[in-house]
C-alpha positions in Angstrom: 0.0 0.0 0.0 2.9 2.4 0.9 4.4 1.6 -2.5 1.2 2.4 -4.3 0.9 5.7 -2.4 4.4 6.7 -3.4 3.9 5.9 -7.1 2.2 9.2 -8.1 5.0 11.2 -6.5 7.7 9.2 -8.2 6.0 9.5 -11.6 5.7 13.3 -11.0 9.4 13.5 -10.1 10.4 11.6 -13.2 8.2 13.7 -15.5 9.8 16.8 -14.0 13.3 15.5 -14.5 14.0 15.3 -10.8 14.3 11.5 -10.9 15.1 8.9 -13.5 18.2 7.7 -15.3 20.8 9.5 -17.4 23.3 7.4 -19.3 26.6 9.2 -19.8 29.4 8.2 -22.1 32.9 9.6 -21.6 36.3 9.4 -23.2 39.2 8.0 -21.1 40.9 11.4 -20.8 37.7 13.0 -19.5 38.0 10.7 -16.4 41.2 12.4 -15.3 39.4 15.3 -13.6 36.3 16.8 -15.2 34.1 13.7 -15.0 34.3 13.5 -11.2 33.5 17.1 -10.8 30.6 16.9 -13.1 29.1 13.9 -11.4 29.4 15.6 -8.0 27.6 18.6 -9.3 24.8 16.5 -10.8 24.4 14.4 -7.7 24.2 17.5 -5.5 21.5 19.1 -7.5 19.6 16.0 -8.6 20.1 13.4 -5.9 17.3 11.2 -7.2 18.7 10.9 -10.7 20.7 7.7 -11.3 23.8 8.1 -13.5 25.0 5.2 -15.6 28.5 5.6 -17.0 30.2 4.0 -20.0 33.8 4.7 -21.2 33.7 5.1 -25.0 35.6 6.9 -27.7 33.7 9.6 -29.5 32.7 7.5 -32.5 31.1 4.9 -30.1 29.4 7.7 -28.2 27.7 9.2 -31.3 26.6 5.7 -32.4 25.1 5.1 -29.0 23.4 8.5 -29.0 21.9 7.7 -32.4 20.5 4.3 -31.4 19.2 5.7 -28.1 21.3 3.7 -25.7 23.1 6.9 -24.4 21.7 10.2 -23.3 24.8 12.4 -22.9 28.3 12.2 -24.3 31.5 13.8 -23.2 33.2 13.8 -26.5 35.9 15.2 -28.9 35.4 16.9 -32.2 34.3 16.2 -34.9 30.7 15.2 -34.5 27.6 15.9 -36.6 26.5 19.3 -35.2 23.2 19.2 -37.1 22.1 16.0 -35.2 23.2 17.1 -31.7 23.2 20.0 -29.4 26.5 20.6 -27.7 28.2 22.6 -25.0 32.0 23.3 -24.7 33.0 22.0 -21.2 36.8 22.3 -21.4 39.6 23.8 -23.5 43.0 22.8 -22.1 46.6 23.1 -23.2 48.6 20.4 -24.8 51.7 19.7 -22.8 54.9 17.7 -23.3 55.4 14.7 -21.0 59.1 13.8 -20.6 61.0 11.4 -18.3 62.3 13.2 -15.2 65.9 12.6 -16.3 65.4 13.8 -19.9 67.5 16.7 -21.2 64.4 18.8 -21.6 63.2 18.2 -18.1 65.0 21.2 -16.7 63.6 23.5 -19.4 62.0 26.7 -17.9 60.7 28.4 -21.0 57.8 27.0 -23.0 59.0 24.4 -25.5 58.7 25.3 -29.2 56.7 22.4 -30.8 58.8 22.7 -34.0 61.9 21.7 -32.0 60.5 18.2 -31.4 61.0 16.9 -34.9 64.1 14.9 -33.9 63.0 13.7 -30.5 61.8 10.1 -30.0 58.1 10.3 -29.6 55.3 8.1 -28.2 52.5 8.9 -30.5 48.7 8.6 -30.4 47.2 6.0 -32.6 45.5 7.3 -35.8 42.9 4.5 -35.4 41.9 4.5 -31.7 43.0 8.1 -30.8 42.2 9.9 -34.0 41.3 13.2 -32.4 44.7 13.6 -30.7 46.6 12.2 -33.7 45.0 14.8 -36.1 45.6 17.6 -33.5 49.3 16.8 -33.1 49.9 16.3 -36.8 48.5 19.8 -37.3 50.9 21.3 -34.8 54.1 19.3 -35.2 56.0 18.4 -38.4 56.4 14.7 -37.5 59.2 12.5 -38.8 57.6 9.1 -38.4 61.0 7.6 -38.1 61.1 9.2 -34.6 57.8 7.6 -33.5 58.9 4.8 -31.3 55.5 3.6 -30.1 51.9 4.2 -31.2 49.2 3.7 -28.6 45.6 4.5 -28.0 45.4 5.4 -24.3 47.0 8.4 -22.6 47.7 6.4 -19.4 49.8 4.0 -21.5 51.6 6.9 -23.2 52.6 8.5 -19.9 53.7 5.1 -18.5 56.0 4.6 -21.5 57.4 8.1 -21.0 58.2 7.2 -17.4 60.0 4.1 -18.7 62.2 6.4 -20.9 60.8 5.2 -24.2 60.3 8.8 -25.5 58.3 12.0 -24.9 54.6 12.4 -25.5 52.2 15.3 -26.3 49.2 14.9 -23.9 46.4 17.1 -22.5 47.3 19.0 -19.4 44.7 17.0 -17.4 47.1 14.0 -17.7 48.9 15.6 -14.7 46.0 14.1 -12.7 47.4 10.6 -13.3 50.2 11.5 -10.8 52.6 9.0 -12.4 56.0 9.6 -10.7 59.1 10.1 -12.8 57.3 12.2 -15.4 57.5 16.0 -15.9 55.0 18.0 -17.9 56.4 21.0 -19.8 54.5 23.9 -21.2 54.5 24.3 -25.0 54.4 27.5 -27.0 51.2 29.5 -27.6 50.2 27.2 -30.6 49.3 24.5 -28.1 47.3 26.7 -25.7 43.6 25.7 -25.3 43.7 23.4 -28.3 42.3 20.3 -26.5 38.6 20.6 -26.2 35.9 18.5 -24.7 32.2 18.9 -25.4 29.0 17.6 -23.9 26.8 16.4 -26.7 23.2 15.1 -26.8 20.5 14.3 -29.4 18.2 17.2 -30.0 15.2 14.9 -30.1 16.0 13.2 -26.8 12.9 13.5 -24.6 14.4 12.3 -21.3 13.3 15.0 -18.8 16.2 14.2 -16.5 18.6 14.9 -19.3 17.2 18.4 -19.7 17.9 18.9 -16.0 21.4 17.6 -16.3 22.1 19.8 -19.3 21.0 22.9 -17.4 23.8 22.2 -14.9 26.5 22.2 -17.5 28.8 25.2 -17.6 
């Protein structure tokens, strides 16, 4: 009987977006800092909304949004802007991760990205990390003979840097990994604010809780 009495109130809360489920996809790099802050904000303002999380690359997120198995994505460009609404969540610098004993580790001034052409590099995969691959190719004149490893995950890249396998261009949020034995060097102005993360959602998504979550994005 108590459950029956609560049912209208629950239904009203769901219709108002104050309860329900929001399914969120996120890229691995988004989990270094922004994701936790976002979840805390949502849970503070919408404590009755259940958040379901799935780690996905952007391509997987847009597919899931299209088929209706995801409500909100934390994704990288490009995506089909005519199909989605979006909001810029973060624009961060690209930085250079180097082993603590590397000759560049004591550098005080910002590093000129053009000076990296002869330095052994741990590079993002053009298949599984296309966003970062395209971004870096646009900034640095790469000599692929200097690419010693190609990987898809930033955590793996920084671990290889720690092992002395090379240097890597990573988003500044990679500092949050707190992997010892790695220094992060500022690059010149061409790498400032170039790494962006967007919240994306389908315009025709009628989940009331999603609308409430979107209103909290800044």
